C-alpha positions as CSV (number, residue, x, y, z in Angstrom):
1,X,31.0,32.2,-7.3
2,X,27.9,32.0,-8.8
3,X,27.7,28.1,-8.0
4,X,28.0,29.2,-4.3
5,X,25.0,31.6,-4.6
6,X,22.9,29.0,-6.2
7,X,23.3,26.1,-4.0
8,X,21.8,27.9,-0.9
9,X,19.0,29.1,-3.0
10,X,18.3,25.6,-4.1
11,X,18.3,24.5,-0.6
12,X,15.9,27.2,0.6
13,X,13.5,26.3,-2.2
14,X,13.6,22.7,-1.2
15,X,13.2,23.3,2.4
16,X,10.2,25.5,1.5
17,X,8.2,23.0,-0.7
18,X,5.4,21.0,0.7
19,X,5.8,17.3,1.1
20,X,3.3,14.9,-0.7
21,X,0.8,13.3,1.7
22,X,1.6,9.6,2.3
23,X,0.3,7.3,-0.2
24,X,-2.2,5.6,2.3
25,X,-3.4,9.0,3.8
26,X,-6.4,9.1,1.5
27,X,-7.1,5.3,2.3
28,X,-7.2,6.0,6.1
29,X,-9.5,8.8,5.6
30,X,-11.8,6.7,3.3
31,X,-11.8,4.0,5.7
32,X,-12.9,6.2,8.7
33,X,-15.7,7.4,6.7
34,X,-16.7,3.9,5.7
35,X,-16.5,3.2,9.5
36,X,-18.7,6.2,10.1
37,X,-21.3,4.7,7.4
38,X,-21.1,1.5,9.2
39,X,-21.8,3.0,12.5
40,X,-25.1,4.6,11.2
41,X,-23.6,8.0,10.9
42,X,-26.0,8.8,7.9
43,X,-28.8,8.5,10.5
44,X,-27.2,9.7,13.5
45,X,-24.6,12.3,12.6
46,X,-25.2,13.1,9.0
47,X,-23.6,16.6,9.2
48,X,-20.2,15.4,10.1
49,X,-20.4,12.6,7.8
50,X,-21.0,15.1,5.1
51,X,-18.3,17.4,6.4
52,X,-15.8,14.2,6.2
53,X,-16.8,13.6,2.8
54,X,-16.5,17.2,1.6
55,X,-13.0,17.4,3.2
56,X,-11.8,14.5,1.5
57,X,-13.2,15.7,-1.9
58,X,-11.3,18.8,-1.3
59,X,-8.1,17.2,-0.4
60,X,-8.3,15.3,-3.8
61,X,-8.7,18.8,-5.4
62,X,-5.6,20.0,-3.4
63,X,-3.7,17.2,-5.0
64,X,-4.6,18.0,-8.5
65,X,-3.3,21.6,-7.8
66,X,-0.2,20.5,-6.1
67,X,-1.3,22.2,-2.8
68,X,0.0,19.6,-0.8
69,X,-0.3,21.3,2.6
70,X,-3.8,22.0,2.0
71,X,-4.4,18.3,1.1
72,X,-2.7,16.9,4.2
73,X,-4.7,19.2,6.4
74,X,-7.9,18.5,4.6
75,X,-7.2,14.6,5.0
76,X,-6.7,15.2,8.5
77,X,-9.8,17.0,9.0
78,X,-11.7,14.5,6.9
79,X,-10.6,11.8,9.4
80,X,-11.5,13.8,12.3
81,X,-15.0,14.6,11.1
82,X,-15.5,10.9,10.4
83,X,-14.5,9.8,13.8
84,X,-16.7,12.4,15.3
85,X,-19.5,11.0,13.3
86,X,-18.8,7.6,14.6
87,X,-18.7,8.8,18.2
88,X,-21.9,10.9,17.9
89,X,-23.6,7.8,16.3
90,X,-22.4,5.5,19.1
91,X,-23.7,8.2,21.8
92,X,-27.2,8.4,20.0
93,X,-27.3,4.5,19.9
94,X,-26.3,4.3,23.7
95,X,-29.0,7.1,24.5
96,X,-31.7,5.2,22.7
97,X,-30.8,2.2,24.6
98,X,-31.0,4.0,27.8
99,X,-34.2,5.4,26.9
100,X,-35.7,2.0,26.3
101,X,-34.3,0.6,29.5
102,X,-35.8,3.5,31.5
103,X,-39.0,2.9,29.7
104,X,-38.9,-0.9,30.8
105,X,-38.1,0.0,34.2
106,X,-41.1,2.4,34.6
107,X,-43.3,-0.6,33.4
108,X,-41.6,-3.1,35.9
109,X,-42.2,-0.1,38.7
110,X,-45.9,0.1,37.7
111,X,-46.5,-3.6,37.8
112,X,-44.7,-4.0,41.1
113,X,-47.0,-1.0,42.7
114,X,-50.2,-2.8,41.1
115,X,-49.2,-6.1,42.4
116,X,-48.0,-5.2,45.9
117,X,-49.7,-2.1,46.3
118,X,-46.5,-0.5,47.6
119,X,-44.3,2.4,46.2
120,X,-41.0,1.0,45.2
121,X,-38.0,3.2,45.4
């Protein structure tokens, strides 16, 4: 009779335990952070990059304390922050290019007006 009670209790305990993160989960987050660094996130989105690094560090600590759910969540957050850093960096670079092109257009417009004496619209 006791065996019949122990088996359901063991099944409940197994069902409640947290699964370990996949072995490549940390590698994926680290690669995302490296990609953010290559995208100049240190210059254009340092806050998001720092958050990504901090979340990954916390995830490592979660693994040490066997807090697997927390570690998985933090790994995902690290990847999300790294992706955000990448996109913000790309946007900043593109904004800079647009600004430069607008400046060049203004110079061309002024040259046209000076050369032909007409307003170019």
